[in-house]
TIRO-2110 file (N, C-alpha, C; in Angstrom, 1 decimal):
// TIRO-2110
16.7, -16.6, -14.9, N, 1, A
16.8, -15.9, -13.9, CA, 1, A
15.7, -15.4, -13.2, C, 1, A
15.4, -15.6, -12.2, N, 2, A
14.3, -14.8, -11.3, CA, 2, A
14.3, -13.3, -11.2, C, 2, A
13.6, -12.6, -11.4, N, 3, A
13.5, -11.4, -11.4, CA, 3, A
11.9, -11.0, -10.7, C, 3, A
12.3, -9.7, -9.6, N, 4, A
10.7, -9.1, -9.6, CA, 4, A
11.0, -7.7, -9.5, C, 4, A
10.0, -7.0, -10.2, N, 5, A
10.1, -5.6, -10.5, CA, 5, A
9.2, -5.1, -9.6, C, 5, A
9.2, -4.3, -8.9, N, 6, A
8.2, -3.3, -8.1, CA, 6, A
8.4, -2.0, -8.8, C, 6, A
6.9, -1.4, -9.0, N, 7, A
6.9, -0.3, -9.4, CA, 7, A
5.5, 0.6, -9.0, C, 7, A
5.4, 1.6, -9.2, N, 8, A
3.9, 2.2, -9.1, CA, 8, A
4.1, 3.4, -7.9, C, 8, A
5.4, 3.3, -7.2, N, 9, A
5.1, 4.3, -6.1, CA, 9, A
5.3, 5.9, -6.7, C, 9, A
5.2, 6.5, -5.4, N, 10, A
5.2, 8.0, -6.0, CA, 10, A
4.7, 8.9, -4.7, C, 10, A
4.1, 10.0, -5.2, N, 11, A
4.0, 11.1, -4.1, CA, 11, A
2.1, 11.1, -4.0, C, 11, A
1.8, 10.9, -2.6, N, 12, A
0.5, 10.9, -2.7, CA, 12, A
0.2, 11.5, -1.4, C, 12, A
-1.0, 12.4, -1.5, N, 13, A
-1.6, 13.0, 0.0, CA, 13, A
-2.3, 12.4, 1.0, C, 13, A
-2.1, 12.8, 1.9, N, 14, A
-2.7, 11.9, 3.0, CA, 14, A
-4.5, 11.4, 2.4, C, 14, A
-4.8, 10.4, 2.7, N, 15, A
-6.1, 9.8, 2.3, CA, 15, A
-6.3, 9.6, 0.5, C, 15, A
-5.2, 9.6, 0.1, N, 16, A
-4.9, 9.3, -1.3, CA, 16, A
-4.8, 7.7, -1.3, C, 16, A
-4.7, 7.7, -2.6, N, 17, A
-4.4, 6.1, -3.1, CA, 17, A
-3.1, 6.0, -3.9, C, 17, A
-2.6, 4.9, -4.1, N, 18, A
-1.5, 4.2, -5.0, CA, 18, A
-1.8, 2.8, -5.2, C, 18, A
-1.3, 2.4, -6.3, N, 19, A
-1.2, 1.0, -6.6, CA, 19, A
0.2, 0.8, -7.0, C, 19, A
0.6, -0.3, -6.4, N, 20, A
2.3, -1.0, -6.6, CA, 20, A
1.8, -1.9, -7.4, C, 20, A
2.5, -2.2, -8.2, N, 21, A
2.8, -3.5, -9.0, CA, 21, A
4.0, -4.4, -8.4, C, 21, A
4.0, -5.6, -8.7, N, 22, A
4.9, -6.4, -8.7, CA, 22, A
5.2, -7.5, -10.0, C, 22, A
5.9, -7.2, -10.7, N, 23, A
6.1, -8.0, -12.1, CA, 23, A
7.0, -9.1, -11.9, C, 23, A
6.7, -10.5, -12.0, N, 24, A
7.5, -11.4, -12.0, CA, 24, A
8.1, -12.1, -13.3, C, 24, A
9.3, -12.4, -13.6, N, 25, A
9.9, -13.4, -14.4, CA, 25, A
10.8, -14.3, -13.9, C, 25, A
10.7, -15.4, -14.7, N, 26, A
11.6, -16.2, -14.4, CA, 26, A
10.9, -17.3, -13.4, C, 26, A
9.7, -17.4, -13.0, N, 27, A
8.8, -18.2, -12.3, CA, 27, A
7.3, -18.0, -12.5, C, 27, A
6.8, -19.0, -12.1, N, 28, A
5.4, -19.2, -12.3, CA, 28, A
4.4, -18.7, -11.1, C, 28, A
4.0, -17.6, -10.9, N, 29, A
3.5, -16.7, -9.5, CA, 29, A
2.4, -18.0, -9.2, C, 29, A
1.8, -18.9, -9.9, N, 30, A
0.9, -19.7, -9.3, CA, 30, A
1.7, -20.8, -8.4, C, 30, A
3.0, -20.9, -8.3, N, 31, A
3.3, -21.8, -7.3, CA, 31, A
4.0, -20.9, -6.1, C, 31, A
3.9, -19.7, -6.1, N, 32, A
4.7, -18.9, -5.1, CA, 32, A
3.5, -18.1, -4.1, C, 32, A
3.9, -17.6, -3.0, N, 33, A
3.6, -16.6, -2.1, CA, 33, A
4.3, -15.5, -2.4, C, 33, A
3.6, -14.4, -2.6, N, 34, A
4.1, -13.0, -2.9, CA, 34, A
4.0, -12.2, -1.8, C, 34, A
4.9, -11.4, -0.9, N, 35, A
4.7, -10.7, 0.2, CA, 35, A
5.1, -9.5, -0.4, C, 35, A
4.5, -8.1, 0.5, N, 36, A
4.9, -7.0, 0.4, CA, 36, A
5.6, -6.4, 1.7, C, 36, A
6.6, -5.7, 1.5, N, 37, A
7.4, -5.3, 2.9, CA, 37, A
7.6, -4.0, 2.8, C, 37, A
7.9, -3.0, 3.7, N, 38, A
8.4, -1.7, 3.4, CA, 38, A
9.2, -1.3, 4.7, C, 38, A
10.2, -0.5, 4.3, N, 39, A
10.8, -0.1, 5.3, CA, 39, A
11.2, 1.7, 5.0, C, 39, A
10.8, 2.1, 6.4, N, 40, A
11.0, 3.6, 6.2, CA, 40, A
12.4, 4.3, 6.9, C, 40, A
12.6, 5.4, 6.6, N, 41, A
13.8, 5.9, 7.1, CA, 41, A
13.9, 5.4, 8.3, C, 41, A
15.5, 4.9, 9.0, N, 42, A
15.5, 4.8, 10.3, CA, 42, A
14.7, 3.7, 10.9, C, 42, A
14.3, 2.9, 10.1, N, 43, A
13.3, 2.0, 10.9, CA, 43, A
13.5, 0.6, 10.3, C, 43, A
13.2, -0.4, 10.8, N, 44, A
13.3, -1.8, 10.2, CA, 44, A
12.5, -2.0, 9.5, C, 44, A
12.7, -3.2, 8.6, N, 45, A
11.6, -3.4, 7.4, CA, 45, A
10.4, -4.3, 8.1, C, 45, A
9.2, -3.9, 7.6, N, 46, A
8.0, -4.6, 8.5, CA, 46, A
7.5, -5.3, 6.9, C, 46, A
6.8, -6.4, 7.4, N, 47, A
5.8, -7.1, 6.5, CA, 47, A
4.4, -5.9, 6.3, C, 47, A
3.7, -6.1, 5.4, N, 48, A
2.9, -5.3, 4.8, CA, 48, A
1.6, -6.3, 4.7, C, 48, A
1.8, -7.3, 3.8, N, 49, A
0.8, -7.9, 3.1, CA, 49, A
1.1, -9.1, 2.5, C, 49, A
0.3, -10.2, 2.0, N, 50, A
1.0, -11.3, 1.5, CA, 50, A
-0.1, -11.9, 0.7, C, 50, A
-0.2, -12.5, -0.4, N, 51, A
-1.0, -13.4, -1.3, CA, 51, A
-0.5, -14.5, -1.7, C, 51, A
-1.1, -15.7, -1.3, N, 52, A
-0.7, -17.1, -1.6, CA, 52, A
-1.1, -17.3, -3.1, C, 52, A
-0.6, -17.5, -4.4, N, 53, A
-1.2, -17.3, -5.3, CA, 53, A
-1.7, -18.5, -5.7, C, 53, A
-1.6, -19.5, -5.0, N, 54, A
-1.8, -21.2, -4.8, CA, 54, A
-3.4, -21.2, -4.7, C, 54, A
-4.1, -20.3, -3.6, N, 55, A
-5.6, -20.4, -3.2, CA, 55, A
-5.8, -18.9, -3.2, C, 55, A
-5.2, -18.0, -3.3, N, 56, A
-5.9, -16.8, -3.2, CA, 56, A
-5.9, -15.9, -1.9, C, 56, A
-5.5, -16.7, -0.8, N, 57, A
-5.5, -16.4, 0.7, CA, 57, A
-4.6, -15.6, 0.9, C, 57, A
-5.0, -14.4, 1.3, N, 58, A
-4.3, -13.1, 2.0, CA, 58, A
-4.0, -13.0, 3.5, C, 58, A
-3.1, -12.2, 3.5, N, 59, A
-2.5, -11.4, 5.0, CA, 59, A
-2.1, -10.3, 5.0, C, 59, A
-2.6, -9.5, 6.4, N, 60, A
-2.2, -8.2, 6.1, CA, 60, A
-1.9, -8.1, 7.6, C, 60, A
-0.8, -6.9, 7.5, N, 61, A
-0.5, -6.4, 8.9, CA, 61, A
-1.5, -5.6, 9.4, C, 61, A
-1.6, -5.5, 10.8, N, 62, A
-3.1, -4.8, 11.4, CA, 62, A
-2.8, -3.3, 11.0, C, 62, A
-1.4, -2.6, 10.6, N, 63, A
-1.6, -1.3, 10.2, CA, 63, A
-2.3, -0.8, 9.0, C, 63, A
-2.3, -2.0, 8.2, N, 64, A
-2.9, -1.6, 7.0, CA, 64, A
-4.2, -2.4, 6.7, C, 64, A
-4.7, -3.2, 7.4, N, 65, A
-5.6, -4.1, 7.2, CA, 65, A
-6.9, -3.0, 7.0, C, 65, A
-7.7, -3.4, 6.1, N, 66, A
-9.0, -2.4, 5.6, CA, 66, A
-8.6, -1.2, 4.8, C, 66, A
-7.4, -1.0, 4.5, N, 67, A
-7.1, 0.0, 3.9, CA, 67, A
-6.1, -0.4, 2.5, C, 67, A
-5.4, -1.5, 2.5, N, 68, A
-4.8, -2.3, 1.4, CA, 68, A
-5.3, -3.4, 0.9, C, 68, A
-4.9, -3.5, -0.3, N, 69, A
-5.6, -4.8, -0.7, CA, 69, A
-4.5, -5.5, -1.4, C, 69, A
-4.1, -6.6, -1.4, N, 70, A
-3.5, -7.3, -2.4, CA, 70, A
-4.0, -8.5, -3.4, C, 70, A
-3.8, -8.4, -4.5, N, 71, A
-4.3, -9.1, -5.5, CA, 71, A
-3.1, -9.4, -6.4, C, 71, A
-3.7, -10.5, -7.3, N, 72, A
-2.8, -11.1, -8.3, CA, 72, A
-3.4, -11.5, -9.5, C, 72, A
-2.7, -11.2, -10.4, N, 73, A
-2.9, -11.5, -12.0, CA, 73, A
-2.2, -12.6, -12.6, C, 73, A
-2.7, -13.9, -12.3, N, 74, A
-1.8, -14.8, -12.5, CA, 74, A
-1.5, -15.0, -14.2, C, 74, A
-2.1, -14.6, -14.7, N, 75, A
-2.0, -14.7, -16.4, CA, 75, A
-0.7, -13.8, -16.7, C, 75, A
-0.7, -12.8, -16.0, N, 76, A
0.2, -11.6, -16.4, CA, 76, A
1.4, -11.7, -15.3, C, 76, A
1.5, -12.7, -14.5, N, 77, A
2.4, -12.9, -13.5, CA, 77, A
2.7, -11.4, -12.7, C, 77, A
1.6, -10.9, -12.1, N, 78, A
1.7, -9.6, -11.8, CA, 78, A
1.1, -9.5, -10.3, C, 78, A
1.4, -9.0, -9.2, N, 79, A
1.0, -8.9, -7.9, CA, 79, A
0.7, -7.5, -7.8, C, 79, A
-0.4, -7.1, -7.3, N, 80, A
-0.9, -5.6, -6.9, CA, 80, A
-0.8, -5.5, -5.3, C, 80, A
-0.7, -4.1, -5.0, N, 81, A
-0.8, -4.0, -3.8, CA, 81, A
-1.7, -2.5, -3.9, C, 81, A
-2.9, -2.4, -3.7, N, 82, A
-3.8, -1.3, -3.9, CA, 82, A
-3.8, -0.6, -2.5, C, 82, A
-3.3, 0.4, -2.4, N, 83, A
-3.0, 1.2, -1.1, CA, 83, A
-4.0, 2.4, -1.2, C, 83, A
-5.2, 2.6, -0.2, N, 84, A
-6.2, 3.4, 0.1, CA, 84, A
-6.1, 4.1, 1.3, C, 84, A
-6.6, 5.3, 1.4, N, 85, A
-6.8, 6.1, 3.0, CA, 85, A
-5.2, 6.0, 3.4, C, 85, A
-4.2, 6.5, 2.3, N, 86, A
-2.8, 6.6, 2.8, CA, 86, A
-2.6, 7.5, 4.0, C, 86, A
-1.8, 7.4, 4.6, N, 87, A
-1.1, 8.0, 5.9, CA, 87, A
0.2, 8.5, 5.9, C, 87, A
0.6, 9.5, 6.3, N, 88, A
1.9, 10.0, 6.5, CA, 88, A
3.0, 9.0, 6.9, C, 88, A
2.5, 8.1, 7.8, N, 89, A
3.2, 6.7, 8.3, CA, 89, A
3.4, 5.7, 7.3, C, 89, A
2.8, 5.5, 6.3, N, 90, A
3.0, 4.7, 5.3, CA, 90, A
4.1, 5.0, 4.2, C, 90, A
4.9, 6.3, 4.7, N, 91, A
6.0, 6.4, 3.7, CA, 91, A
7.0, 5.7, 4.0, C, 91, A
7.4, 4.9, 2.7, N, 92, A
8.4, 4.2, 3.0, CA, 92, A
9.1, 3.6, 1.7, C, 92, A
9.9, 2.7, 1.6, N, 93, A
10.5, 2.1, 0.3, CA, 93, A
9.7, 0.7, 0.6, C, 93, A
8.8, 0.4, -0.5, N, 94, A
8.1, -0.7, -0.8, CA, 94, A
9.1, -1.7, -1.6, C, 94, A
8.8, -3.0, -0.9, N, 95, A
9.5, -4.3, -2.0, CA, 95, A
8.4, -5.4, -1.9, C, 95, A
8.4, -6.0, -2.9, N, 96, A
7.8, -7.2, -3.1, CA, 96, A
8.9, -8.8, -3.0, C, 96, A
8.4, -9.7, -2.3, N, 97, A
9.1, -10.7, -2.5, CA, 97, A
8.4, -12.0, -2.8, C, 97, A
9.0, -13.0, -2.8, N, 98, A
8.3, -14.6, -3.5, CA, 98, A
9.0, -15.5, -3.0, C, 98, A
8.2, -16.2, -2.3, N, 99, A
8.2, -17.7, -1.6, CA, 99, A
8.0, -18.9, -2.4, C, 99, A
8.7, -19.9, -2.3, N, 100, A
7.9, -21.0, -3.0, CA, 100, A
7.5, -21.8, -1.6, C, 100, A
7.6, -21.6, -0.6, N, 101, A
6.9, -22.3, 0.8, CA, 101, A
5.7, -21.6, 1.0, C, 101, A
4.7, -22.0, -0.2, N, 102, A
3.6, -21.4, 0.0, CA, 102, A
2.4, -22.4, 0.4, C, 102, A
2.5, -22.6, 1.6, N, 103, A
1.6, -23.7, 2.2, CA, 103, A
0.5, -22.8, 3.1, C, 103, A
-0.6, -22.3, 2.7, N, 104, A
-1.6, -21.6, 3.9, CA, 104, A
-1.1, -21.8, 5.0, C, 104, A
-1.5, -23.0, 5.8, N, 105, A
-1.1, -23.6, 6.9, CA, 105, A
-0.1, -22.8, 7.7, C, 105, A
1.4, -22.9, 6.8, N, 106, A
2.3, -22.3, 7.2, CA, 106, A
2.5, -20.9, 7.1, C, 106, A
2.0, -20.3, 6.1, N, 107, A
2.1, -19.2, 5.9, CA, 107, A
1.3, -18.2, 7.0, C, 107, A
0.3, -18.7, 7.6, N, 108, A
-0.2, -17.8, 8.5, CA, 108, A
0.4, -17.2, 9.6, C, 108, A
1.6, -18.3, 9.9, N, 109, A
2.9, -17.6, 10.8, CA, 109, A
4.0, -17.0, 10.2, C, 109, A
4.3, -17.8, 9.0, N, 110, A
5.6, -17.3, 8.4, CA, 110, A
5.6, -15.9, 7.5, C, 110, A
4.4, -15.9, 7.0, N, 111, A
4.5, -14.7, 5.9, CA, 111, A
5.0, -13.2, 6.3, C, 111, A
5.3, -12.7, 7.7, N, 112, A
5.9, -11.8, 7.9, CA, 112, A
7.3, -11.7, 7.9, C, 112, A
7.6, -12.9, 8.0, N, 113, A
9.3, -13.2, 8.3, CA, 113, A
10.0, -13.1, 7.1, C, 113, A
10.9, -12.2, 6.8, N, 114, A
11.7, -11.8, 5.8, CA, 114, A
12.4, -13.2, 5.2, C, 114, A
13.2, -13.9, 6.1, N, 115, A
13.8, -14.7, 5.8, CA, 115, A
13.2, -16.0, 4.8, C, 115, A
11.7, -15.8, 5.0, N, 116, A
10.8, -16.9, 4.3, CA, 116, A
10.8, -16.9, 3.0, C, 116, A
11.1, -15.8, 2.5, N, 117, A
11.4, -15.4, 0.9, CA, 117, A
12.6, -15.8, 0.3, C, 117, A
12.5, -16.4, -0.8, N, 118, A
13.4, -16.6, -1.8, CA, 118, A
14.0, -15.6, -2.6, C, 118, A
13.3, -14.7, -3.0, N, 119, A
13.5, -13.6, -4.2, CA, 119, A
13.0, -12.3, -3.6, C, 119, A
13.6, -11.2, -3.9, N, 120, A
13.1, -10.0, -3.6, CA, 120, A
13.4, -9.2, -4.8, C, 120, A
12.6, -8.4, -4.9, N, 121, A
12.5, -7.2, -5.8, CA, 121, A
13.3, -6.0, -5.3, C, 121, A
13.8, -5.0, -6.1, N, 122, A
13.9, -3.7, -5.7, CA, 122, A
13.0, -3.0, -5.3, C, 122, A
13.0, -1.9, -4.4, N, 123, A
12.3, -1.2, -3.8, CA, 123, A
11.3, 0.1, -4.7, C, 123, A
10.3, 0.3, -4.2, N, 124, A
9.7, 1.4, -4.8, CA, 124, A
9.2, 2.7, -4.0, C, 124, A
9.6, 3.7, -3.9, N, 125, A
9.5, 4.8, -2.9, CA, 125, A
8.1, 5.2, -3.2, C, 125, A
7.3, 5.1, -1.7, N, 126, A
6.0, 5.8, -1.4, CA, 126, A
5.8, 6.8, -0.5, C, 126, A
5.6, 8.0, -1.1, N, 127, A
5.8, 8.8, 0.1, CA, 127, A
4.3, 9.9, 0.2, C, 127, A
3.9, 10.0, 1.3, N, 128, A
2.8, 10.6, 1.5, CA, 128, A
2.7, 11.7, 2.3, C, 128, A
2.0, 12.7, 2.1, N, 129, A
2.2, 14.0, 2.5, CA, 129, A
1.1, 14.4, 3.3, C, 129, A
1.3, 15.2, 4.7, N, 130, A
0.3, 15.2, 5.1, CA, 130, A
-0.5, 16.6, 4.9, C, 130, A
END
């Protein structure tokens, strides 16, 4: 059974940092791309970042580029989302998701699409205070 477990959320002050983790079981991350999404109250889910574990290529939403970094530890089957310079508008439930359709040339346009992903983890809440 495939499971994705997201953790690391919490309360941070504006300008602070948090690191989220996504632990995968039942699959080998080497064969997947992992995406991070978030959903704020009353808003639609939006894509934040993605890493293709096959080649290490990463993608970011414009709203987080330069502040967030996605990385992977294939040996431990974990993907991290390092979030720096946090803003109140980063407050949301964050989800990680995995797709086996991990071809970079396709991911360049597909990575923000929720339906592209095969597996989803439960969310972890990030709250940023001003």
